[in-house]
C-alpha positions as semicolon CSV with decimal commas, in nm:
position;residue;x (nm);y (nm);z (nm)
1;M;9,462;2,049;-13,383
2;T;9,233;1,948;-13,139
3;D;9,063;1,584;-13,064
4;T;8,769;1,555;-13,291
5;P;8,541;1,236;-13,327
6;T;8,543;1,023;-13,611
7;P;8,298;0,755;-13,694
8;Q;8,530;0,503;-13,542
9;D;8,492;0,695;-13,214
10;A;8,111;0,668;-13,240
11;A;8,166;0,295;-13,235
12;H;8,381;0,309;-12,934
13;S;8,114;0,516;-12,772
14;R;7,859;0,240;-12,752
15;R;8,106;0,039;-12,524
16;S;8,099;0,130;-12,157
17;I;8,391;0,167;-11,880
18;L;8,337;0,193;-11,505
19;A;8,512;0,385;-11,257
20;A;8,521;0,266;-10,887
21;G;8,772;0,376;-10,634
22;T;8,900;0,230;-10,315
23;T;8,616;0,386;-10,135
24;A;8,389;0,157;-10,341
25;A;8,578;-0,130;-10,213
26;A;8,550;0,009;-9,862
27;V;8,162;0,036;-9,898
28;I;8,135;-0,333;-9,997
29;G;8,374;-0,457;-9,727
30;L;8,149;-0,258;-9,468
31;G;7,833;-0,385;-9,610
32;A;7,954;-0,763;-9,568
33;A;8,091;-0,691;-9,233
34;G;7,740;-0,545;-9,143
35;L;7,564;-0,868;-9,280
36;T;7,810;-1,088;-9,080
37;S;7,742;-0,881;-8,768
38;A;7,385;-0,898;-8,780
39;S;7,387;-1,295;-8,704
40;T;7,343;-1,317;-8,364
41;G;7,259;-1,686;-8,327
42;A;7,275;-2,015;-8,505
43;A;6,929;-1,988;-8,605
44;A;6,979;-1,651;-8,794
45;A;7,336;-1,755;-8,930
46;A;7,159;-1,931;-9,238
47;P;6,882;-1,660;-9,339
48;A;7,182;-1,385;-9,304
49;A;7,445;-1,585;-9,517
50;A;7,145;-1,611;-9,792
51;E;7,042;-1,232;-9,751
52;A;7,416;-1,140;-9,790
53;A;7,467;-1,338;-10,113
54;E;7,174;-1,194;-10,276
55;A;7,280;-0,856;-10,170
56;A;7,649;-0,882;-10,316
57;P;7,576;-0,837;-10,678
58;A;7,335;-0,540;-10,587
59;A;7,600;-0,396;-10,332
60;A;7,876;-0,409;-10,614
61;A;7,628;-0,262;-10,880
62;A;7,545;0,063;-10,649
63;V;7,913;0,155;-10,613
64;C;8,011;0,090;-10,985
65;T;7,936;0,394;-11,176
66;L;7,945;0,341;-11,556
67;F;8,061;0,602;-11,807
68;S;8,108;0,614;-12,193
69;E;8,429;0,596;-12,372
70;V;8,552;0,914;-12,563
71;T;8,726;0,981;-12,880
72;E;9,067;0,853;-12,949
73;G;9,203;1,177;-13,092
74;P;9,418;1,226;-13,398
75;Y;9,745;1,180;-13,225
76;Y;9,770;0,783;-13,187
77;L;10,045;0,609;-13,304
78;D;10,054;0,212;-13,322
79;V;10,421;0,223;-13,146
80;A;10,308;-0,103;-12,944
81;L;10,577;-0,019;-12,656
82;V;10,560;-0,215;-12,323
83;R;10,739;-0,028;-12,098
84;S;10,672;0,106;-11,736
85;D;10,840;0,440;-11,760
86;V;10,758;0,638;-12,093
87;T;10,930;0,946;-11,993
88;E;11,252;0,931;-12,209
89;G;11,418;1,219;-12,015
90;K;11,144;1,472;-12,103
91;A;11,136;1,760;-11,886
92;G;10,831;1,793;-11,658
93;L;10,683;1,701;-11,306
94;K;10,693;1,342;-11,209
95;L;10,343;1,161;-11,251
96;V;10,303;0,805;-11,124
97;L;9,961;0,627;-11,251
98;N;9,820;0,359;-11,059
99;L;9,519;0,231;-11,293
100;T;9,329;-0,073;-11,168
101;V;9,157;-0,274;-11,442
102;V;8,798;-0,460;-11,356
103;D;8,552;-0,651;-11,548
104;S;8,240;-0,396;-11,563
105;S;8,000;-0,670;-11,521
106;T;8,152;-0,838;-11,209
107;C;8,412;-0,603;-11,067
108;A;8,654;-0,862;-11,052
109;V;9,005;-0,751;-11,125
110;L;9,168;-0,829;-11,482
111;P;9,539;-0,945;-11,467
112;N;9,730;-0,957;-11,769
113;A;9,534;-0,654;-11,941
114;L;9,774;-0,397;-12,127
115;V;9,688;-0,055;-12,018
116;E;9,844;0,196;-12,292
117;I;9,886;0,562;-12,246
118;W;9,993;0,854;-12,476
119;H;10,009;1,232;-12,411
120;C;10,179;1,557;-12,503
121;D;10,470;1,689;-12,323
122;A;10,509;2,027;-12,096
123;L;10,465;2,225;-12,423
124;G;10,173;2,052;-12,561
125;E;10,367;1,839;-12,835
126;Y;10,309;1,482;-12,903
127;S;10,590;1,257;-13,030
128;G;10,517;1,232;-13,414
129;F;10,369;1,522;-13,443
130;V;10,592;1,798;-13,274
131;G;10,525;2,140;-13,397
132;A;10,143;2,098;-13,399
133;N;10,136;2,313;-13,092
134;G;10,370;2,591;-13,212
135;H;10,690;2,446;-13,046
136;S;11,013;2,326;-13,206
137;E;11,174;2,032;-13,045
138;A;11,350;1,691;-13,103
139;D;11,087;1,415;-13,203
140;D;11,168;1,051;-13,196
141;G;10,805;0,958;-13,226
142;T;10,793;0,752;-12,927
143;F;10,829;0,990;-12,610
144;L;10,530;0,976;-12,378
145;R;10,398;0,642;-12,510
146;G;10,382;0,306;-12,392
147;G;10,202;0,054;-12,154
148;V;10,225;-0,216;-11,905
149;L;10,045;-0,546;-11,814
150;T;9,835;-0,540;-11,489
151;N;9,937;-0,758;-11,246
152;S;9,757;-1,037;-11,040
153;S;9,564;-0,745;-10,856
154;G;9,431;-0,566;-11,209
155;L;9,696;-0,290;-11,115
156;A;9,899;-0,107;-11,380
157;T;10,163;0,138;-11,271
158;I;10,316;0,358;-11,544
159;T;10,568;0,661;-11,482
160;T;10,535;0,965;-11,687
161;I;10,520;1,338;-11,653
162;Y;10,238;1,567;-11,571
163;P;10,107;1,646;-11,914
164;G;10,107;2,008;-12,046
165;W;9,841;2,172;-12,280
166;Y;9,755;2,253;-12,626
167;R;9,488;2,446;-12,817
168;G;9,147;2,346;-12,735
169;R;9,188;2,094;-12,485
170;A;9,200;2,057;-12,102
171;I;9,515;1,875;-11,998
172;H;9,456;1,502;-12,035
173;I;9,615;1,160;-12,094
174;H;9,463;0,920;-12,358
175;L;9,439;0,542;-12,299
176;K;9,354;0,221;-12,453
177;V;9,312;-0,102;-12,247
178;H;9,391;-0,434;-12,462
179;T;9,334;-0,778;-12,362
180;G;9,461;-1,108;-12,489
181;V;9,810;-0,950;-12,614
182;T;10,134;-1,118;-12,657
183;V;10,440;-0,957;-12,540
184;S;10,800;-1,012;-12,656
185;N;11,107;-0,803;-12,668
186;G;10,936;-0,487;-12,522
187;K;10,655;-0,496;-12,765
188;Y;10,283;-0,629;-12,794
189;T;10,122;-0,802;-13,076
190;G;9,755;-0,918;-13,112
191;G;9,461;-0,889;-12,870
192;T;9,143;-0,691;-12,875
193;V;9,103;-0,314;-12,739
194;V;8,824;-0,333;-12,488
195;N;8,832;0,069;-12,390
196;T;8,951;0,377;-12,553
197;G;8,944;0,681;-12,292
198;Q;9,105;0,953;-12,167
199;L;9,223;1,071;-11,805
200;F;9,191;1,417;-11,680
201;F;9,324;1,612;-11,378
202;N;9,225;1,851;-11,123
203;E;9,202;2,210;-11,182
204;T;9,339;2,354;-10,868
205;V;9,643;2,112;-10,922
206;T;9,700;2,204;-11,280
207;T;9,684;2,561;-11,198
208;A;9,958;2,500;-10,953
209;V;10,176;2,297;-11,197
210;A;10,121;2,555;-11,485
211;K;10,338;2,799;-11,237
212;I;10,646;2,599;-11,255
213;S;10,891;2,533;-11,526
214;P;10,875;2,403;-11,795
215;Y;10,497;2,426;-11,809
216;S;10,529;2,825;-11,748
217;T;10,715;2,862;-12,075
218;N;10,387;2,724;-12,269
219;T;10,244;3,041;-12,393
220;V;9,935;2,872;-12,545
221;T;9,592;2,964;-12,380
222;R;9,497;2,683;-12,131
223;T;9,170;2,506;-12,181
224;T;8,990;2,460;-11,859
225;L;8,781;2,125;-11,763
226;S;8,458;2,321;-11,775
227;Q;8,558;2,450;-12,129
228;D;8,657;2,116;-12,271
229;S;8,456;1,963;-12,532
230;I;8,549;1,592;-12,428
231;Y;8,543;1,603;-12,042
232;G;8,175;1,513;-11,921
233;G;8,182;1,685;-11,603
234;G;8,123;1,358;-11,390
235;G;8,450;1,342;-11,186
236;A;8,565;0,974;-11,169
237;Q;8,263;0,856;-11,420
238;D;8,454;1,068;-11,649
239;G;8,833;0,993;-11,613
240;L;8,910;1,263;-11,347
241;L;9,223;1,106;-11,158
242;T;9,250;1,125;-10,790
243;L;9,579;1,291;-10,729
244;S;9,814;1,303;-10,445
245;G;10,158;1,478;-10,403
246;S;10,294;1,839;-10,435
247;T;10,466;2,022;-10,726
248;S;10,813;1,971;-10,549
249;A;10,766;1,593;-10,522
250;G;10,550;1,503;-10,802
251;Y;10,209;1,337;-10,788
252;T;10,031;1,012;-10,828
253;G;9,717;0,975;-11,011
254;T;9,480;0,674;-10,913
255;L;9,178;0,533;-11,081
256;T;9,006;0,216;-11,123
257;L;8,866;0,127;-11,472
258;G;8,618;-0,112;-11,555
259;V;8,585;-0,261;-11,897
260;D;8,348;-0,491;-12,100
261;S;8,618;-0,749;-12,135
């Protein structure tokens, strides 16, 4: 089964998500520094300060790239789990996601937003739907599902495994960003979904990962990013993670998500 849009997905696509990495923050910082250094005397200080105040929103807008939300897909389950490690012992290469959530209008970080993920295992099977990609394995209905609240810096850190693949889709991770949830005993209730999207992976890294076990035992033909029906080809604009690490040590995936909060 592949991810196919629904009428609800069309409604999702009318909202927007923003991606801005650490480079964006550096650009804003450098711009502010440049404006400060331009003030060479007391007489110039006030005009320079005024110009900086006027330029700040424009600078933020210039480095914040908007892109549309994408389909939730057919494999979402409302398990409502709050946990920082979703692996449940599933075999695969360690992946740590560092996802920062910001407001798309102001670029201000959003603390206490719940970032929820779900994805398939190394053999392309989703919990709750095992067998859909042709493999037989235990299914508890919860592996590789869950999420965490962002901290005071807007950062959500989740430990999982590098996803595998299934028929018709490039490797990806689904996500939802919720605001206003209540967390109790490892579960969340209430709140509002302000983004539904997908994260994608560099093809060079994926090619290397696909050669190691257990990924190498997945005999389903792999769909590349360029062949994928969902990935828009826009890099971070379309959810492409910045990856660091190796096939021996595992990877860290980083992205900043701006949502209409």
